[in-house]
C-alpha positions, 0 to 999 in steps of 0.5 A, a space after each residue: 500500500 502507498 499514499 499518493 502525495 498530498 500535492 498530487 491528490 490536491 491537483 487531481 481533486 481540483 482538475 477540470 474535466 478538460 484537464 483530465 481529458 488532456 491527461 488521459 490523452 497524454 497517458 494513452 499516447 505514452 502507453 502506445 509509444 512504449 507498448 505499441 498496440 498491446 496497451 491496456 483495454 481500460 478506459 483511462 479517462 474513466 480511471 482518471 475521473 474515478 481517481 479524481 473523484 476520490 481525490 476530491 473527497 479526500 481533499 474535502 475531508 482532510 484525508 489522504 488517497 491510498 493505493 494497494 494491490 494484492 
């Protein structure tokens, strides 16, 4: 488990829809340049929007944003 930096959490929580779309486009371009056509099938904009929603909630409640995997 790791905590996202507070600065990143605030930036994601305050990002506009246009900023999230731009970030997703840059993320997709980078993945394609590194992995070619074998990139993920995930909807990266939807992932960013979900994380941004959680970040906004964390900022509004004074909490943090964490990630973990099994």
